[in-house]
N, C-alpha and C positions, 0 to 999 in steps of 0.2 A: 593910306589904305590902298591896297592894290585894286585895279579894276576887276569887276566881277562880270562873268559871262551873262548874257541876257537870259534870265530864268523864265521870263514870261514867254510862253510859246508864241503869242501873237507878235511880240517884238522880234523874236528870232525869225518867224515866218516872213514878217515884213522885210527884214534885212536880207534874207535869202531870196525873197521874191524880187527885190530891186537888183540883187546881184545877178539873178538869172537873166533879166532883161538887159542889163549892162553887157554881160558876156554875149548874149544872143545878138546884140547890136554890133559888137566887134566881129563876131563870126560872119555876120551878114556883110560887113564891110570887106572882110578878106575874100569872101566868096565872090562879091561883085568885082573886086580888083582882079582876081584870078580869071574870072569869066571875060573881062574886058581884054586881058592880055592874050587870051586864047592859047594858041600854040607857040607864042613868042617865048623863048627861053628866059627864065628869070635871071636877071643880072645881079651881081653882088650888091649893087646900089639899091635896086628895087627890094631885094630881100631885107636889107638893113632898114629901109623905110617901113615896110610892112611889119617887120618884127617890132620896131620901136613904136609905131603908130597904133598897132592893134594886138599883135600876138603877146607881147610882154604884159600889158595891163590885163588882158583876158586871162592869161595863165596865173597872174598874181591874185586876181579876184577869185578864180575857181579854186586855187590852192587854199585860200583862207576859208572859203565856203565849205570845202571838204573837211577842213579841220573842225569846223563847227558841227558839221553833220556827223563826224566820227563819234561824237559823244552823245548823239541822239539815237544812234542805231542800237537795236537789240544785239547782244552778242551772238555770233554765228554758232549754230549747233555743232557739237563735236561730230566728226565723221564716224560712221559706224565701224566697228571692229571688223577687219577682214578675216574671213575664215582661212586657215592654212591650206595652201594648195596641195592637192593629193599628188604624190609622186607617181609619175607615169613610167611604165616600163620602156616606152619608146619615145624619144623626144620628138616633138612635132617638126615636120619639115618646114624649112623657112619658105615663106611665101614671097611673092614678088615685092620688091622694095618700092614703097610709095614715094612719090616725089615730095620732098619736104617743102611745106608751104612757108612763105616768108612770115616771120614773127611780127605780130602787130606791135606798133610802138606803144610804150607805156608812158602815161603822164607822169612827169617828174615832180615829186613832192619835196623838192629842196631848192634853195636859192643860193646864188653866190654870196659868200661872206666878204666883208671889206678886207682888203689886203692889209697886213701889218705894216706899220710905219717903218721905213728903212732909215736908220740913223747913219750919218757919215762915218766912214771907216776911220778907225784910230791910226795914228802914225806908228804905234808900236805893234809889231808882229810877234806872236809867241814863237818860241824856238821850234816847236813841233810843226808849225805852219810855214816855216821858212823854206825857200826852194832848196832842193838837193842838187848836188853836182853829180852828174852821171859820167862814169868812166867810159871812154870809147873802146869798149871791148868788142870782140867779134859778135857776141849776142846782141849788143846794142846797135851794131852796124848792120845787122841782117835786115832785109826788107820786111816791113810790117805788112800784114794782110790788108787788102783793100777794104776800105770802109763799106758798110752795108749801104745799099742805095736808099735814098730818103723815101718815106712813104708817099703814096699818091696824094696829091692835094685834095682836101675835103671839098665836096660839092655843096656849096651853101644852099642852093635851091633844093636839093634832095633833103638836106637836114631840116630846112624850113618846112617842107611839105610833111615830113614825118612828125614834127612837133605840132603842126596844125591838125594832122590826123589824130594824134594822141589827145589834143585839147578837145576836139569834137567828140571823141569816144568817151572821154571822162565827163564831159558836160551831159551827154545823153544817158550815161549810166555811172553816176558818181558813187553809189553805195559800195561796189567792189573796191574802188580806189580807197575809199575811207576806211574800210575794214582792213585792207592790206597795210595802209599807213599806220593804223593803230596797232596792229600786230608787230610791226617793225619797231615802233616806239617802245612797246612793252619789252621787246627783246634787247634793245640797245638805246640808252639815253642819248647817245650821239645823234641818233636819227631825229629826235625832237629838236635838238640844239641847232641843227643846220636846216630845219624846215623853212623858217622865215629869215630873211636877211636882217641883220642887226643895224643896217644902214638904211639907205633910201629904198622905198618900195619900188620894185622893178616896174618900169613902164609908167611911173607916175610923172607925167609931164603936163605943163600948163595947157598944151593943146587939147587935152581931154576935157577941159572945162572944170569949173569949181565943183559942180555937183558930183562928177565922177571922182575927183580927188577926195572929196569929203567921204564918199562911199568907200574908197580904198582905205582911208584912215580909220573909218568906223569898223570895217572888216578886220583890219590889222589889230586894233585894240581889242575887239571881241575875241579874235583867235588867240591872242597872247594871254588872255585871261582864262583860257581853258586849263584844266589841271596839268597836262603834260608840258605846256609851254609857260605856265605861270611860275617863274622861279623867284619871285620877289617875296 
């Protein structure tokens, strides 16, 4: 028999309440670490440690809590129909262009899936995959255009701060994230399929302690039992 989501509101509220404290504790850990570093630039090593130690488990817990909340929310009311705009004889003059504000980072409701197993290559090569012999014609001897320059290296510190900002925003206002995720699941079954990893829970390490690991397992089981993720 497949696992069932917690139907008792008290059980669900207890689970979500423990999750809130767990995430808040990890957010506090990150805030304290960043405050101690001050203006010191975040090295790649520090970013990896903070991500593994706190950001990944906090994201995993919040992602599962949002899945549970998505099925407790009332459906959002349909937007009112907009009246057709009246045609004006003279188009409005363009006003001064306002400076575009940077887009706030969105909390990611998907997890990396395990990579498929790569089997050793066979000795036999199909004929259509065998190398071709190129004749040294004038066209082949012409100088090829220079390759495009490689993209600028990604700044791990900036990416970490954006993920942390998205985590905090989703923690403080999870309802919009839950509604957006549910709409996307209704539009595409692939969205639900890649929400939770089919392998290890991201950030689930022994350093968290047994209580935290048990909480992540409980959240995962409850989230997988919701209608969109329960495929058993």
